[in-house]
N, C-alpha and C positions, 0 to 999 in steps of 0.2 A: 400725200402730194397729189398733184394732178396727174391724171393718166388719160388716155384716149383708148377708146374701143375701136378695134380694127376688125372688120368682117371681111373674109375672104370666101365668098360663096363658090367661087371657081374651084377650090379645093374639093368639093363634093363631086365635081366631074370626074376626078380621078379615081374613085371608090370603085372597087372591083374591076380594075384594069389589069386584068390577067397576063395580057401579052406586052406589058410595059414594065421596064425596069428604070426607076428614078436613079440617075447618076449624081444629081445635085439639083437642090431647090432652095433658092434665096428669096427671102421677102426683103425689097430694097425700098428705103425711105428717102426721098429727095429733099435735103434742106433749102428752104427759100432764103438764099445768102442776101437779098434786099431786105426782106421784112425781119430778118433774124438780127440784122445790123451787127455782125459778128466782130466788127472792129470795136465797137462800144461795149458789147455784152459777149462774154465767152460763151460758146455752145458747150453743152455737156460733152465731156470726153466719152461717155458711155451711155447707152440707152438699154432697157431691159424689155424683152418680149415675153410674155407669159400667156399660156393657153387659158382660156376661161373654163373653170372647173364646174362641170354638170351639177356637182353636189353642194357648190357654194358659189353661184354665179356672180354675185356682187363682192365675192372675196378678192383676195390678192391675186388668186390664179397659180397655176403651176408653170414650171419651166417646160419647154418642150423637151422630148427626149434626146435631142441633139446635144444638149448641155452635159450628159452624162458621158459621151464620147469625148469631148473636149470643150472647155469654156472658149479658147481661141477659135475652134471650129465653130461654135455657136455664133460668135460675133457680137455685134452691137456697139463696136468702137466707132467714133467718128472718123471717116476718111476724108481728109482736107483735099486730097487730089481730085476728087469728083463730088464732094460735099454731099456724101450719103452715109447712112446707116444701113448696115446690111446683116441680115440674120439668116443662117442656115437652118432650114426646117426640112431638111432632107429625110431623116429618120421619122419625123412627125408626119410627113405626107405619106411615107411608106407604111406607118402605123395606121393611118385612114384608110388606105388602098387594101389593107389585108381583107380577105374574105372573112365575114362574120366578126368584124372589128368591133370593139367596145369604146374605141377612140371616136369621140364625136367633134365635128367641126363646128363649134361654136364661136369661133373667132379668138381674138388675142387682146391682152392689155398691153399698151405700149406706155412706158413711163421712164423718168430719168433714174439713173443710177445714182446712189448717194444723195438722195432727196433731202435728207435731214441734216447733211453736212456742207452741201455746196449751193451756193445761188448761181444758177446758170440759166440761160434762155435760148429757145430754138423755136423756129417757125418752120413746120414741114409742109411741103406741096401736097395738096389733097389729091384725091381720085380724079378730079376733074381736069387737073394739069396733065399736059401730054408727057411729062416727065416725073410725074407725082410718085404715087405708090404703085409698085410692080411686082409682079411674081415672075421670077425668071427660073424656067425648069429646063434642066437637061436630061434627055431621057434616051433609052434605047428600046426600040421596038422589036420584039422577038417574033419570030416566024411560027 
């Protein structure tokens, strides 16, 4: 199936931030409701976000460590109230921030869930849109 490669170079800025505690980190994708024509074509109920595996960069990828905590916490479901898909990557960002961490920030693959079972269509706003892809981080700065 079709997938998009999503690079978030700003995640590297958090590496070795020893005086910061990440409370919540979300990667938010805004649906372009005009281009998606969601009245004619149903949008996917769920999207899947996987980290790019350094050992197999062209492969399927791995789920961020947040999915181990809870699939509902991980996210990816379509929110009709604000036309977004949200993914919690709090634990993934914490893993990147750990001193001497082996977790690399190679980006993500974004794809629809149930690709082989459902025909759905969605257009997401890109990084050049003022409400496109965004990283929302809530953190506490320690003294």
